[in-house]
N, C-alpha and C positions, 0 to 999 in steps of 0.2 A: 593486377593483383586485387583480390577482394578487399574492400575497405576494412572489414572486420579483422581480417588476417593482418593487414598492414598495421592497424591500431594495436592489436595484440602483440605483434612483433616489436613495435616501437616501445610498448610498455615493458616488455620483457628485456629489451635492450637498455632500458633506462633513459631513453630519448624523451619520453613524455611520462607524466605520472597519471595514475588512475584518477578519474573524477571521484569526488567525495561519494557520489551515489553508487559507484561501482565497487567501493572498498568493502571489505568484509564487515558484517554486522557483528556487534558484540552478542554473546549468548543472552538469550532472553529468559526472563523469570515470569512465569504465568501469574503468580500471586501478586507480584509487583505491577504487572500489566493490567490486572483487574482494577487496581487502584487508579492507574493512569487513565483507563478506559472510562472512568467517571466523567471525564471531560466530553466524551463522545455520546453519553447517554441522553443528552438533550435531543439528539437527532436519531440515534441508532440504538437498537437492542440486539441481543444475540439469541433471541428466541426464534425458532423456525416458524416461518410464515407470518411473522409480525413485522409490518413496515410502519415507520413513523415518518418524520420529515425526510429521513434518509432510509435506504433499504435495510432489511435485516442483515446482520453480519454473520448469522449462523452459516457455517460452511464456507465462509469467504476465502479461506486459504486454499488456493488451487482452483478457484472458480473463475470462469470467464466473466469479465466486466459486463455489466448491463443485462444480467440474466435472472435476477430475482423475480419470480412471478408476482404480478400485481403492483409492481413499483414503476412509476413513470420516470424514466431516466432522461437526462438531457441528450440531445442529439450527439453532443461531443462524447459523452460516455459510451453511447451505443456504437459510435464509429471508432472508438479507441483501439479496438482489437486486443486490449490487454487481458492477460490472465494474472490473477492475484497471487503470484508466487510470493514467498517471503521477501525476496529481493525487490520485486516490483512494489509490494506494499511499503517497504522501507523507503523507497524513492517517493512514492506518492504521499505518504503520511508526512514527509518532510515539507513538501510544498504542493498541495493538491492542484492548485490552479496552474502551476508550471508544468505539471505532467499531463493534465487534461485541460487544455485551454477551452473555457466555455462550460466547464462543469458547474453544476449548481451547488456543489459543496462549498459552503462559505467559510470553512474552518481554515485558519492561518497555517496550520501544520504543527507537528511536534519537532522542535528543533534539536532536542537531545537524542543522540543515537541510541542511548540506553533505554529511554522512554519508548522509542519506536520498536526496538527489539522486544521489550517487555509486552507491549500491546500485541505485537504479532504472536508471541508465544501464547498469550491469553486467548487470542482469537483462534489459534490452531487447536485449542481444546474444545472449541464449540463446533462439533460435527456429529 
């Protein structure tokens, strides 16, 4: 049996619980997310084509990791194969170094699920 199907069946049967990162995100508020994003502005902007210490986050929601032109990514990020869906961003923003071991992103993460949901809602407006 496919491992994914086995895990899904086990969760549905109540044999195991969903990991925290796989649970539903709260609804995000873009205005609140803009305020939380202030923490990110040291390294990131949401302007198209503008990179800082980190890549531009313009259009990040739905984008494949490691694809902003002109930004030099870590090998770990380039090899990650991730696409920045809201669910993947939620997981990453909680603990970046755990999701992409070897990333050069030195941020410790957003521990509050609401903060992550709000930042993701804000980033989704930047396209």
